[in-house]
N, C-alpha and C positions, 0 to 999 in steps of 0.2 A: 575144585576149591582147595585153596591152601589150608592146611591144618595148623592148629596151634603149635603142635610139636615142631613143624617145619619153620614156623616163625621164630621159635626159640633157637633153632639151629642157625638160621640166618643171622640172628642177633649175635650169636657167639662168633661166627665167622667174620662178621663186619667189625666186631670190637677187637678181635685178636689179629685180624688181617693175616691169618695163617690157618690153613686147613688142619695142619697137624696140631697146633695149639688148641684150636677150637674142638677138634675131636677128643683130645685129652680132657679138656674142660667138660665135655658132654659125656665122657666115659663111653665112647663109641669108636668104631673103626673109621678111618679117613675116607675110603672109597664111597660108602653110602652117603657120607656127608657131602661129598662132591656132587653126587647124583642129585641130592635134594636141592642144592643151589641151582643146578641146571633146570630142574623141574619148576622151581619158583620163577626163574627168568622166563621160561617158556609160558607159564601161566600169566605172568604180568605182561609179557610181550615186549620186553626191552632188557638191555644189558644192565645189570645192577652192580657188578664187580669187575673191574678191569684186572686182567691177569694174563701173565705169560707163563713162565715156569713157576711163578709165585704170584701172590696177590699184590697188585700195585696200589690200588686205591678203590674207593667206592665211586661210582659214577654219580652225577647229580641226581639221577633217578634213584640210585641206591641209597643216597643220604636221606632223601625224602621217605623212602620205603622203610629205612631203619627206624626213623622217628615214629612212624605209624605202627610199626611192629611193636616197639616198646610200649606205646599207648595201649595197643590191643592186648598185649600179654598182661599188663598191669590191671586193666579193666577186667580181664577174664579171671585173674587171681582174686580180685575184689568180689566178683560175682560168686565165685566158689566159696570164699570165706563167708560172705553174707548168707548164702544158702545153708552152709553148715551151722552158722549161729542161729538161723531161723529154725533149723531142724532140731537144735538143742534147746529151743525155747529162749534164745538170747537175742530176740528182736522184739520190736513193738514199742510200748511206752511204759515208763516207770513214773509213778506219781509220788513226789517227795515233798514233805512238809518240814518246816524247821522253825526253831526259835531264833531270834535275832542274834543271840550270842554264838550260836553255831555258825551262822553265816559269817561272823566276824573272825572266828577262831579256827575252825577245822574244815568247813564245808568247801571253800574254794579249791583246796588241794585235792579233796576227794572227787569233786566234779571234774576237774581237769584230768585226773588219772582215769576215771571211768569213761569219759568221752574218748580218750585216746584208745582205750581197749575195746570199746563198744560204740563206734561212731554211728551205727545204724539205729541205736536206741534213742527214742525221743524222751527227754526228761521234762516233766512238768513240775515246776517248783512253786511252792506257795508258802509264804511266811504266815505263821499262826502261833498263838499261845499254846502251851502244853495241853490244856484241857480240850481245846478245839481240835488239836491233832488227834488225840485219843478217840474222840467221837468220830472223826472222819475216817480213821483207820477201821474202827469197828463197823462203820456203815459202808465199808468198801468204797469210800470216796478218795482214799489215799492208800499207798502201798507201804510206805515206811516214813517215820517221822523222827526228827532230831528233837528230843524232849529233855525236860529237867525233872528227874525224880526227887523225892518219892512221888508216885503217881496214885491217883484215885480212879476207881472205876475202870481199871485196865484189864478186866477179866478176859481171858482168851488171847492175850497178846504176849509176845516175847519181848523182854526189855533187857538190853545189854549196855553196860557203861562203856563209853569210848574215850572219855576224858574227865579229869578231875582238876579242880583249881581252887584257889582261895579268894575270898572277897576282901575288899578293903573299904575303909570309910571314906565317904564323900562329904566334905565339909565346906561351908561357904568360906571364901578366901578371907573375909573380914572377921571371922569367928576367932576368939582367943585360942581355941584348940588347934587352929591351923598353924600356930607357931611351933607346935610340938613335932618332933620327928616321927612319933607314933602315938596312938591314942588307945586308951583302955576302953573296951566296949561299954563298961559301966559308966564312963564319963559322958556317954550320950543319952543317959537315962532320962534327963529332963528336957531333952530337945524334941521339937516336933519332927516326926519321921515321914519320909516319903517311901512308900513300900509297895510291893507287888500285890495286886488284889488276889485274895484267896480263891476266888471262883475261877480265875483264868490262869494264874501262875501259882498253883498250890505248892509245888515243890520248893520254889525259892521263898515263898511266903512262910512255909513251915520251917525252913532252915533258919530264917532270920528270927522268927519268934522263939524257936527253941534255943538259939544262941543267947538271945536277950534274957530268957528265963534263967539260963545257967548263970548269967551275970547278975541276976537278982532284980530284974525289972520287966515290965511289960511296956513295949514302945507305944508312945502316944502318937497315933497316926494322924498326920495333918493332911496328907495327900496320898492318893494312889496313882500309880503309873504303870503302864503295861510294858514299857521298854526301859532298859538300863540307861540308854542315851537320854531318855526323857527324865529319869531320876536325876542324872548328872546336871541336866539343864535347869531343872527346878531348884536343885541345890545351889547352882550358880546364881539363880534369881533370889536367893535368900529365903526360900520357902521351908527349909529344914535340912535335915541330914539324911543320909541313906547309905546302903551298902551296894557296891557294884563290883563287877569282875575286874581283874587286873588289866584285861585288854582295854576296857574303857579308860582305865587310869593312864594308859600310855599316850592318850590323845592330849594335845595341848588345848585346854578349855579355860578361857578366862572366867574368873569369878568363882572357881571351885578348886580345892586342893584334895589330894587323895593321900591317905595315911594308912600304914599297916596297923592292924588291930592287935592288942595285947590283953592279957588278963583272962578272967573267967569267961567261958563261952567261946573262946577262940582256940585255934583258928576256925573261922566260919567257912566251911568247905561247900562247894557245890559240884554237882556232876552233870555231865552231858551224856545222854544215852540215846540209843535208837530203839524205837518201838515198832513192831511189825506183827502181822498176822500169819496167815498160811504161807509157808515157804514156796517159792517158785524158782525155776532156774535163773530167771532174770534177777530176782531179789537176792538169791544166793550169790550171784556174781557181784552185785552191788555191795553186799555185806563183806565179801572177800576183799574188795577194794578198800572199804572202811578199815578192815583189820590191818591192811598193809600201810595205812596212812595215819593211824592213831595208836594210842596206848590202850588197846582193847583190854578191858578188865573183867569181862564176863557178866553174868546175870546181875541185875540191879534189884534192890529191895523195893517192891512196888506197894 
């Protein structure tokens, strides 16, 4: 049987069309390389390289054999790499949960980079609110979650901030405040608010309430919504005002305008973080990719 080493030698000779150059490329002497090609042709049972005092060209059989050699070597290298990853605990499945804002802002680049580096890992992705994610990780139903701190009931989990941003006001297009270039948070005191529910989005809920308290009021909640897209849509429908991330504000949405916030209680910042339990080689690899694709800020206040 022809060995993998011999296939690599044939590829070098076929690509260089010179025993000398191929030998230099392979860091070996020329005579044993010539012997290898003869042995391959004997095993295959046909001439693969036309040669006189030098190599002239590959025969039709040699061209076919070259393409198959390349495929075989590539597949062998993939098999070796896959076995090494498995041996290091870098194969299998990783269960990832995320809030919608993570999917919009940072998750796509992270997933692309991870799949490029670890193509054999199966990623299971589930969108969920922060509180649901924490419960799933603690119940070993998920490995890592993209959440919004501060967190409740996150005992036993590591939480690291990976992004920070500021929120802006979402105001109905017909509202008088929509004519201003920016809006003081206190100017929204008497408006009905659309806000995240405390039970599912405690981090953002607390951020908004704390900012409003600093501005001297308690928001009058008219509606609750689980997603920022939903908040923006309800504002466009004239149901009230709300705070959303800047990424939401970049979309062209009829019926709603987005304004920077000023005054007491501002800026209203929010963080994206990852929460995870017991480290594993696969989880460590995933967090390493996150570090390379985000402004990793370290442990969050939970």
